[in-house]
C-alpha positions in Angstrom: -39.5 -92.2 60.1 -38.7 -95.9 59.3 -39.5 -97.0 55.8 -40.3 -100.7 55.7 -40.2 -102.9 52.6 -41.6 -106.3 51.8 -39.2 -108.9 50.4 -39.8 -108.2 46.7 -39.4 -104.4 47.3 -36.3 -105.0 49.4 -34.8 -107.2 46.7 -35.5 -104.5 44.1 -33.9 -101.9 46.4 -30.8 -104.0 46.7 -30.9 -104.9 43.0 -30.9 -108.6 43.9 -33.4 -111.3 42.9 -36.1 -112.2 45.5 -34.7 -115.7 45.5 -31.2 -114.5 46.4 -32.6 -112.4 49.3 -34.6 -115.4 50.5 -31.5 -117.6 50.5 -29.5 -115.0 52.3 -32.2 -114.7 55.0 -32.5 -118.5 55.4 -28.8 -119.4 55.3 -27.4 -116.2 57.0 -25.3 -113.3 55.8 -28.2 -111.1 54.6 -29.6 -107.9 56.0 -31.5 -107.7 59.3 -35.3 -108.2 59.0 -38.5 -108.2 61.0 -40.8 -111.2 61.2 -44.3 -109.9 61.8 -46.5 -113.0 61.9 -45.9 -114.6 58.6 -44.7 -111.4 56.9 -41.0 -110.6 56.4 -40.2 -106.9 56.5 -37.0 -105.0 56.0 -36.1 -101.5 57.2 -34.6 -99.5 54.4 -31.9 -98.2 56.8 -30.9 -101.9 57.5 -30.7 -102.6 53.8 -28.5 -99.6 53.2 -26.3 -100.5 56.2 -25.9 -104.1 54.9 -25.1 -102.9 51.4 -22.5 -100.5 52.8 -20.9 -103.3 54.9 -20.5 -105.3 51.7 -18.3 -102.5 50.1 -14.9 -103.8 48.9 -11.9 -102.1 47.5 -10.2 -105.2 46.2 -11.1 -108.6 44.9 -8.3 -110.0 47.2 -11.0 -110.2 49.9 -12.6 -113.7 50.2 -14.9 -114.3 47.3 -17.8 -115.8 49.4 -17.9 -114.2 52.8 -21.7 -114.5 53.1 -21.4 -117.8 55.1 -21.5 -117.6 58.9 -18.6 -120.0 59.6 -18.2 -123.6 58.4 -16.7 -124.9 55.3 -18.0 -126.7 52.2 -17.0 -130.2 51.4 -15.4 -130.6 48.0 
């Protein structure tokens, strides 16, 4: 059975702010989601998979790998 969460519930599940989750969704790099009319819904399994994919063993990995390509101007 799929457990679906609204944005605020998903943010709480991930221990992120709602604002952070909103930004990840808009700019890329966040967990997969469903758009049902005007509602945004996350499957708990997708949240857990995204969190697992973020696991690191060292800080030597790039500090900000959320971005989907591109570079920032200094």
